[in-house]
C-alpha positions in Angstrom: 12.1 -16.1 -0.8 14.7 -17.1 1.7 12.9 -18.0 4.9 16.0 -17.7 7.0 16.3 -14.0 6.0 13.0 -12.9 4.7 10.9 -14.0 7.8 11.9 -12.2 11.0 10.5 -11.7 14.4 9.4 -8.1 15.1 11.9 -7.9 17.9 14.7 -8.7 15.4 13.5 -5.9 13.1 13.4 -3.5 16.0 16.9 -4.4 17.1 18.5 -4.6 13.7 16.4 -2.4 11.5 19.4 -0.8 9.6 20.7 -4.2 8.6 17.2 -5.4 7.5 16.7 -2.2 5.5 20.0 -2.9 3.7 18.8 -6.4 3.0 15.6 -5.0 1.5 17.5 -2.7 -0.8 19.9 -5.4 -1.9 17.4 -8.2 -2.6 14.2 -6.2 -3.4 12.4 -9.0 -1.6 9.9 -8.2 1.2 10.5 -9.2 4.8 7.7 -10.7 6.7 7.6 -9.7 10.3 6.2 -12.1 12.9 4.7 -11.6 16.3 4.4 -14.8 18.4 5.4 -16.8 15.4 2.6 -15.5 13.2 2.9 -13.2 10.2 2.0 -9.7 11.3 3.4 -7.3 8.8 5.3 -7.1 5.5 8.1 -4.5 5.1 9.2 -3.8 1.5 11.6 -1.6 -0.3 9.9 1.5 -1.7 11.1 0.9 -5.3 9.9 -2.7 -5.2 6.5 -1.5 -3.7 6.1 1.0 -6.5 6.8 -1.7 -9.0 4.1 -3.8 -7.4 1.6 -0.9 -7.6 2.5 -0.4 -11.3 1.9 -4.1 -12.0 -1.5 -4.0 -10.3 -2.5 -0.9 -12.3 -1.5 -2.6 -15.5 -3.5 -5.7 -14.6 -6.5 -3.6 -13.7 -6.4 -1.8 -17.0 -6.0 -5.0 -18.9 -9.0 -6.6 -17.1 -11.1 -3.5 -17.9 -10.2 -3.8 -21.5 -10.9 -7.6 -21.5 -14.3 -7.0 -19.9 -15.2 -4.3 -22.5 -14.3 -6.5 -25.4 -16.4 -9.3 -23.9 -19.3 -6.9 -23.5 -19.0 -6.0 -27.2 -18.8 -9.7 -28.2 -21.9 -10.4 -26.2 -23.9 -7.5 -27.6 -23.9 -5.5 -24.4 -22.9 -2.2 -26.1 -24.2 0.5 -28.3 -22.9 3.2 -30.5 -21.2 6.1 -28.6 -23.4 8.7 -30.5 -26.5 7.0 -29.1 -25.1 7.2 -25.5 -24.1 10.8 -25.9 -27.5 11.7 -27.3 -29.2 10.1 -24.3 -26.9 12.1 -21.9 -27.6 15.3 -23.7 -31.3 14.7 -23.6 -31.2 13.8 -19.9 -29.3 16.9 -18.9 -30.7 19.3 -21.4 -27.4 19.8 -23.3 -27.6 21.1 -26.8 -25.2 20.1 -29.5 
């Protein structure tokens, strides 16, 4: 992060939005917009934002797998057939 370019007052963004958008495309770094000297919003290139969303989805999937494996190690699981039999019984589904 380059605080001289990546943190800007909202008024600067309003007055120079084209230049700031070009900066976003070139650097792929977000720009933090401030109001009265305090962070108010983050503006980010769409491609960089999509990359961030993809990373979050990956991390979420990995965490789900980690938790599942931990449950198995701790004996908090049962055979799938048993679970399906219970569901069939509960909803009156025949095989």
